[in-house]
N, C-alpha and C positions, 0 to 999 in steps of 0.2 A: 159499095158505099156511094151514097148520093153526093152531089156537088155541095149541098149545104153542109153535110156532115164533114166533108173534106176540109172546108174552110174553117170549121170550128176546131177540129183536132190537129190539123197539120197544114202547113203552107206548102203548096206544090212546087214552088220555086226554090225550096231549100233542100239540102241533103238530109238524110236520116239523122245524122249526128246534130245538125243544126236544128232540126225539128225537136229533138230531145232537149236541147238547151232551151229552146223557146218554150217548150212545155213546162220545164222546171221553173223558168222565169214567170210564167203564167200562174203556176201554183203558188210560188212565193208571193207574187203580187196579190193574189186573192187572200192568202193567209194574212199578209201584212195589212191589207185594206180592211179585212174583217176585224182584226184585232184593234185597229184604230177606231172603227165604228163602235165596237164593244166598249172601248175606253170612253168615247165621247157620249154614247147614248145610254150606257148602263152604269159603268163604274163612277163616272163623274156625278150623275144625279144621285147615286147611292151615297156618295161621300158628302155632297153639299146639301142634300135635302133630308137625308136620314142619318147622317153622321157615321156611316159605315166606311171607314177609310181603307179597310183591307182590300176591297175590290179594286181600288186604284193601285194599290201596291202590287197585287198579283197580276192583274191584267196589264198594268203598266210595264212590269218587268218582261212579260211575254211579248208585248208590243215592241219594246226596245230591242230585244233579241231578234225578232222577226224583221224589224226595220233594218238592222245591220246586215242580216242575211240577205234581204231583198236588194240592198244597195250593192253588196258584193256580187250577187247573182247578176245584177244589171251590168256591172263592170265585166264580168266573165262573158255575158251574152254579147256585149258590144265587140269583144275581141273575136268571138267565134262566128258571129253572124254579121254580114254586111248590112248594118242598120243605117237608116237615114241619119243625117247630121243632127236633126232635131231630137232624136230618140233619147240620147243620154240625158240632156238637161230636162226634157219633158218627163222622163221617168223619175228623176230625182224630185222635180217640182210636184209631180203627181203623188209622190209618197208623203208629202206634207199636207195634202188636201183630202178632205173626206170624199170618198168615191174616186179619188184620183187614180189609184192603180187599176181600177176596173176600166175607166175611160182610156187610160194610156194603153192598156192591153188591147182594147178594141181598135184604137187608132193605129197601133203598131202592126197588128195582124192585117188590117185593111191596107196599110201601106206596103207591107211585104208581099201581099197577094197581087198588088198591081205591078210590082217589079218584074221585069222580064229578063 
């Protein structure tokens, strides 16, 4: 496995269990971020431009569940992994911003790779 692939899939400074938790956090962040973008870019225009409110109902419910799951996974990850002090508030703030979970994931992995 090349060095570039290692940094994407796992952090060398963490144990196997910690990498598993980080991977689950990454997946939850991507799902939550994607559902938020779907809500903003597809469901909301359908509701307000075309009068189709059902899209907001279904995507909104999915996004709400994914948001709660992401925050819970973030809490679990902070207890399992020695994250920087800024990680928890940044993760929560990122979940309220479009593209926030994607940026947070990148910055967190970059920070954890620097840690020795």
